[in-house]
C-alpha positions as CSV (number, residue, x, y, z in Angstrom):
1,M,0.0,0.0,0.0
2,L,2.8,2.4,0.9
3,A,4.4,1.7,-2.5
4,S,1.1,2.5,-4.2
5,R,0.8,-1.1,-5.5
6,F,-2.8,-1.5,-4.2
7,P,-5.5,0.6,-2.5
8,L,-6.2,0.8,1.2
9,S,-9.4,-1.3,0.8
10,R,-7.2,-4.2,-0.6
11,F,-4.7,-3.7,2.2
12,I,-7.3,-4.1,4.8
13,Q,-8.5,-7.3,3.1
14,Y,-4.9,-8.5,2.7
15,L,-4.2,-7.8,6.4
16,F,-7.3,-9.6,7.6
17,S,-6.5,-12.6,5.3
18,Q,-2.9,-12.8,6.5
19,C,-4.0,-12.8,10.2
20,L,-6.9,-15.3,9.6
21,G,-4.6,-17.7,7.7
22,A,-1.9,-17.4,10.4
23,V,-4.4,-18.1,13.2
24,L,-5.8,-21.1,11.4
25,A,-2.3,-22.4,10.8
26,S,-1.5,-22.0,14.4
27,L,-4.7,-23.7,15.4
28,L,-3.8,-26.7,13.2
29,L,-0.2,-26.8,14.6
30,S,-1.4,-26.6,18.2
31,Y,-3.8,-29.5,17.5
32,L,-1.2,-31.6,15.8
33,F,1.6,-30.8,18.3
34,Q,-0.2,-30.4,21.7
35,E,2.9,-31.0,23.7
36,H,4.5,-27.8,22.3
37,A,2.5,-24.9,23.7
38,S,4.6,-22.2,22.1
39,L,5.2,-24.0,18.7
40,A,6.4,-21.5,16.1
41,A,6.3,-18.6,18.4
42,T,8.8,-15.8,17.6
43,V,10.7,-14.8,20.7
44,P,14.1,-13.1,21.0
45,S,17.0,-15.2,22.2
46,G,18.9,-12.1,23.3
47,P,18.1,-8.5,24.1
48,A,14.8,-7.2,22.8
49,M,16.5,-4.3,20.9
50,Q,18.7,-6.8,19.1
51,S,15.7,-8.7,17.8
52,F,13.9,-5.4,17.0
53,L,16.7,-4.2,14.9
54,M,17.2,-7.6,13.3
55,E,13.5,-7.8,12.3
56,M,13.6,-4.3,11.0
57,V,16.6,-4.9,8.8
58,L,15.4,-8.3,7.6
59,T,12.0,-6.8,6.6
60,F,13.7,-3.8,4.9
61,I,15.7,-6.2,2.8
62,I,12.9,-8.6,1.9
63,M,10.6,-5.7,1.0
64,F,13.3,-4.0,-1.1
65,V,13.8,-7.3,-2.9
66,I,10.1,-7.7,-3.5
67,L,9.7,-4.2,-4.8
68,S,12.7,-4.6,-7.0
69,V,11.5,-7.8,-8.7
70,S,7.9,-6.8,-9.2
71,T,6.0,-4.1,-11.0
72,G,2.5,-3.9,-9.8
73,G,1.2,-7.4,-10.0
74,M,3.7,-8.5,-12.6
75,E,7.1,-10.2,-11.9
76,K,10.3,-9.1,-13.6
77,G,11.6,-12.3,-15.0
78,I,11.2,-16.0,-14.3
79,M,13.4,-16.0,-11.2
80,A,11.6,-13.3,-9.2
81,G,10.0,-15.8,-6.8
82,S,13.4,-17.5,-6.4
83,A,15.1,-14.3,-5.4
84,I,12.4,-13.7,-2.7
85,G,12.5,-17.3,-1.5
86,A,16.3,-17.4,-1.4
87,F,16.4,-14.4,0.8
88,V,13.7,-15.8,3.2
89,G,15.6,-19.1,3.4
90,L,18.9,-17.4,4.2
91,A,17.2,-15.0,6.7
92,V,15.7,-18.0,8.5
93,L,19.1,-19.7,8.7
94,F,21.1,-16.9,10.1
95,A,18.5,-14.8,11.9
96,G,16.1,-17.5,13.1
97,P,18.2,-18.3,16.2
98,I,18.5,-14.6,17.1
99,S,15.0,-13.1,16.5
100,G,12.9,-15.9,15.2
101,S,13.1,-14.4,11.7
102,S,9.5,-13.4,11.5
103,M,9.5,-10.6,8.9
104,N,5.7,-10.7,9.0
105,P,3.5,-9.4,11.9
106,A,0.8,-12.0,11.2
107,R,3.4,-14.8,11.4
108,S,4.1,-13.7,15.0
109,L,0.6,-12.6,16.0
110,A,-1.0,-15.9,15.6
111,P,1.3,-18.0,17.8
112,A,1.2,-15.3,20.4
113,V,-2.6,-15.4,20.4
114,M,-2.7,-19.2,20.5
115,S,-0.2,-19.4,23.4
116,L,-1.5,-16.2,25.1
117,D,2.1,-15.0,25.4
118,F,2.2,-11.4,24.3
119,G,5.5,-10.5,26.0
120,Y,7.5,-9.7,22.9
121,L,4.8,-9.2,20.4
122,R,5.4,-5.4,20.2
123,I,8.8,-6.2,18.5
124,Y,7.2,-8.3,15.8
125,L,4.3,-6.0,15.2
126,T,6.3,-2.8,14.9
127,A,9.7,-3.6,13.4
128,P,8.4,-5.1,10.2
129,F,6.2,-2.1,9.5
130,I,9.1,0.3,10.1
131,G,11.4,-1.8,7.9
132,S,8.8,-2.0,5.1
133,A,8.2,1.8,5.2
134,V,11.9,2.5,5.0
135,A,12.3,0.0,2.2
136,V,9.6,1.8,0.2
137,V,11.4,5.2,0.6
138,A,14.8,3.6,-0.2
139,F,13.3,1.9,-3.3
140,R,11.9,5.2,-4.5
141,L,15.2,6.9,-4.0
142,A,17.2,4.2,-5.7
143,H,14.8,4.1,-8.7
144,K,14.2,7.8,-9.0
145,P,14.0,8.8,-12.6
146,Y,16.8,11.2,-13.7
């Protein structure tokens, strides 16, 4: 929405769909793995600020990549999805042990709701929005017509 790729009404629908899908996935996981109350929860392994900054930077990078390989609803080239997926995979490998590598507020909201553990949720609800907003600005500056 900040990148003017779709209108506010679609953003609200998208946000609702993301949260609903995440809650349903968490419900399924909590049913399948009842012995793991906090299954898939994103929690910092170190200081909260470390995870906040990590999530902000990760979300900045993934959003910059997404904006760079897409134009509206169209992808630039056959490997656009691979570029996004490769970064997500690498982010999970190196940042997962530090911050949980969420990069998506819905991905952290649902396990917090299911486990009723909201202790660090503020990190995972705010850092991705800040990282995304900064990525939009950086993308516009980097792709400014001369």
